[in-house]
C-alpha positions in Angstrom: 112.7 75.5 100.8 110.9 73.5 103.7 107.8 75.5 104.6 107.9 73.6 107.8 111.1 74.5 109.1 110.3 78.0 108.5 107.2 78.1 110.2 108.5 76.4 113.6 110.8 79.5 113.6 108.3 81.2 114.6 107.6 79.8 117.9 104.2 80.2 119.0 101.2 80.7 117.1 100.5 82.8 114.4 98.4 84.9 111.7 98.3 83.7 108.7 97.1 87.3 106.2 96.1 86.8 102.7 97.2 89.6 100.5 95.2 89.0 97.7 93.9 91.9 96.6 95.3 94.4 99.6 97.1 97.5 98.6 101.0 96.8 99.3 101.6 100.1 101.0 98.2 100.0 103.3 98.8 96.5 104.2 102.7 96.8 105.1 101.6 99.8 107.6 99.4 97.2 109.5 101.2 94.8 108.9 104.5 96.7 110.3 102.6 98.1 113.7 101.1 94.6 114.7 104.6 93.3 114.0 105.3 96.1 117.2 103.3 94.9 119.2 104.6 91.2 119.4 102.5 89.8 116.8 103.8 86.8 114.8 102.6 87.2 111.8 102.7 85.3 107.7 102.0 86.1 104.9 101.1 84.5 101.8 99.7 85.2 98.3 102.0 87.9 97.8 102.4 88.2 94.6 98.6 89.1 94.4 99.1 92.2 96.9 99.0 95.6 94.1 100.4 99.0 94.0 98.6 101.8 92.7 98.8 103.7 90.2 99.7 104.3 86.8 101.2 101.2 85.1 104.0 103.1 83.7 105.2 104.9 86.6 104.8 102.1 88.7 107.7 100.1 87.3 109.3 103.7 86.4 109.9 103.7 90.3 110.9 100.1 91.1 112.9 100.1 88.3 115.3 103.3 89.5 114.6 101.3 93.2 116.6 98.0 91.8 119.2 100.2 89.5 120.3 102.1 92.5 124.3 101.7 93.9 126.2 99.3 92.7 126.5 95.8 92.4 129.4 94.9 94.4 128.4 98.0 97.0 124.4 98.5 97.1 121.7 98.9 98.0 120.4 96.3 96.8 116.7 96.1 95.9 115.2 92.7 95.5 112.9 91.3 92.2 111.2 88.6 94.0 108.1 89.6 95.4 108.1 88.0 98.6 111.3 89.9 99.5 110.1 93.0 98.2 106.9 92.8 100.2 109.5 91.9 103.4 111.2 95.1 102.2 108.1 97.2 102.2 107.3 96.3 105.4 111.7 96.8 107.0 110.8 100.4 105.3 108.1 100.9 108.2 109.8 99.5 110.7 112.3 101.4 113.4 115.1 99.2 111.7 118.0 100.6 113.8 116.8 99.7 116.8 116.6 96.3 118.4 112.7 96.5 118.8 112.9 97.1 115.1 114.7 93.8 113.9 113.0 91.7 116.5 109.4 92.9 115.2 110.6 92.4 111.6 112.1 88.9 112.8 108.8 87.8 113.3 107.2 88.3 110.0 107.5 85.1 107.2 106.4 85.8 103.2 105.3 83.2 101.4 104.2 83.6 97.2 101.4 81.3 97.1 99.8 79.0 99.4 102.3 76.5 100.9 100.9 73.2 101.6 101.1 73.6 105.3 99.2 76.7 105.3 96.3 75.5 103.4 93.6 73.9 106.1 94.2 77.7 107.7 91.6 80.4 108.2 93.1 83.6 106.2 93.1 87.0 107.6 91.8 89.8 105.0 92.7 93.4 106.5 89.2 95.6 105.4 91.5 99.2 105.5 93.6 97.9 103.0 91.9 96.1 100.2 92.0 97.8 96.8 87.7 97.9 96.7 87.2 99.1 99.6 89.4 102.2 99.8 90.5 103.0 96.4 88.8 104.3 93.7 91.2 104.2 90.9 90.8 101.9 88.3 94.9 102.4 88.0 96.6 99.4 89.7 99.8 96.5 89.0 100.5 93.7 90.9 103.6 92.7 92.8 104.4 90.0 90.3 104.1 92.1 87.3 106.6 94.5 88.8 108.8 91.7 89.3 108.7 90.2 86.2 109.3 93.8 85.1 112.2 93.4 87.5 113.4 90.6 86.0 112.2 87.7 88.1 111.2 84.5 86.0 109.2 82.4 88.3 
């Protein structure tokens, strides 16, 4: 993937958020709201976001989503961590309206940190950090969920 070209499609300044240690749903809802307000957002380390809950229950829920539908007609659910992250954000946007689709186009998600973004300062969202808001010890990373679905890096 040509990261430089992908970032140029954002046309302007953008915020870079490091998803390491963030709860997937909380971060996605905050990102969706900011996208609707017109911000351009780049997420790095998407595979290090976490999903709270019992490991087997989380695996079963995502496996059910992946297996739903038919191979010919869908609905299709992704295996890749960055695509699962984007799909989670998409579910929190008004996808059937023009405003929601335009907001979705202002989001870029990457696995790891691309070379072009190594020198940037990464933003942390305090309201979505696992150690700040969650009291549970039960969580699973998005990378583990993707591997369970069949993603091979």
